N, C-alpha and C positions, 0 to 999 in steps of 0.2 A: 871838809872834803872826806869822801868817803873813804876808808883802806879796804884796797883791793885783796880779793880772797885768793888762793889757791883753790884751783878745780877740782884740786886731791886732799884727801885726809888722810893722816897715819893713827888706824886704829890698834892700841892692845887690845887683847882679847885674852882672860884671865878664869883660868876656869876655877870658882870657889871651893872652900872644904876640901879640898885636896893636896896632900905633899906626897913630894915636893910636885913645887907649881905648876900647873900646866899653862902654855901662854902662847903666844903666837901675838907677832905684829906686821898689821896687812895695812898696804894702800889703796886706797878703791875712791873710786869719783864720791866725789861731793852729791852730784847728779844721780846718784843709783838711787832704787824705792827700796825701801825694807825690804820687799820679797827677795831682792834681788841680792839684798847685803844678808838674807838669812841662807842664797844657794850656796855666798860667797864666804861666810863663816860656815858653813856643814861640811865645803871640802876643804878649807885652811886646817879646821879644829878635828878633822878625821871622819866626823858622823855620817849615819848612812839617809838620814833624810827619812826617818818611819816614825816620825813621832810628830806632833803638835808643836810650836813654839809660838814665842810670843815676845816683845821688847816692851821693856817699862824705861820709863822718865819721870820720876814723878809720880804724881799722878794718871798722865799718859800712857796708855797702853794701845801697843802697836800689832798687829798680826792678820791672821784671817781670819775673814769675816765668817760667822757659821749662824745661820738666823735662827739656830737654836739654843744656842749659847746664851746664858744672862748675861754675861760682863760685856760692857762694852767697850768695845773695842774699834780702835780707828783702822781704817783698810790698809794696808802693807804696800799694796799698789798704788794708793793716791798718796801716799806719804816720801817723801826723799829725807835723805841721810842732812842734805843741805837746809831743808824747813826745819829742822831739827836743832841744829848748829846753830840756826840763825835766830835761836831762843837763846841762846848762851845757856845752854848743856853742853858740858865738859867731861860727863860722865854721864853714863844710861845701863842698862841689863839688859841682855839675852837669855833666855829662860826655855831649855829644848827639853823635851819629854815630861810632861807632867807628870808621870808617876816615879821616876826618879830624880826628877827637880835636877837639873842639870845647872847652875844658875852660873852664868859669866858675865862678867864683871868687863864692862867697853870702856877703856881709857881714852877722849879725844888728846894726843899729842900734841905737845908746841907744832908749829905752824912750820917750824924750821926745816921738821923732818919730811913735810907733803912739798917740799920746793926740788925733793930731788927727780930727776928725769927717769923716764922708765914708763915702763906701759904698767897697766890698771887694771885690774886688780893685779897685785904681786905682793904675795906674803916676804918680809926681808928677813925675818929673826921667826925663832919659836925654839920653846922646850919642850921635852916629854911625851910620849905618846899621850893621845886620847883614850878613855876607856872604851874598852869594846858595849856597844850597843847590849840594852836590858839587864846589864849586871847588878842593878840594884841601886841605883844612885850612889853619893858619895859611900857611904858605909858599905853598901855590896862589893863596890872595889876595892876598899881597905881588906873585907876577908877575902876577895878574889887576888889580891896581891901576896896575901899572907897563906894560901894555900899554895899556889903554885910556885912561892919563895920556897917551900919544906915541902922535899918531897916523902916525908913522914907524914903530911900533913893527911887528913882522913878524905880531904875533897881534893888534892893534888891532883888526880888522874881524873877525874872526874871533868876537872877545870879545865887540864892541859887538850882531855879531848874536844871539848867543848870551843875553843878557842883555837883548833886547828895544829896544835902540838907546840907551839912556841909563843911566847910573848914576850917583848922588851918595854918594860915600862918606861924608859928613856929613849925610845925608838921615836925620831921624828927626822923623817928623809925633806929638805926644806925645796931640794931640785924636781921631787916628784908631787910636792903639794903645789908647786907653780906649773909644774907641766899638766895636772890635774882642774886647775882653774883654767887652762885656755883648752881643754878638750871637752868637747859637749857629752853632758851625762844625757844615759838614754831613760827614758820617763815609764814609769812602771803604772801600769794601767789602775 
């Protein structure tokens, strides 16, 4: 007898190479395409969707198809989370911004977490603010945090102007994330 699978999955997203750990727990429909997962991840993490991305599971790479790219990618529009999970994958990567190389570990959590009733997608937990776009990857973010945390640092004023005057590295608003998940984003040309 085949085991019944839940219509949702709970994914823990961890941004690698950052201390303290930046993470989110999100419930998504297993039927979501990887294009839609990318959109969900952008919102729950706080990214601005202004760079390229890709999902990696072993030798499998899923992303935006670019006819000029040398790498063979599977089209993110044609793959669903369920198809990947059916291969037995319990962990995969999401890479955002190939210049800064933000690598996220995606852990598929036990099925008991996915049986909680409620809307999908839904961010159910998380900690710490996502780094600002274009800060220079994990190394650049460490330098940014050092500078804004020390008023005597030579880059302190410049970074504060760049970020808009204030930055709370611990800032994470679960209610805002979930509101944003269910508010349509405007598309830029």
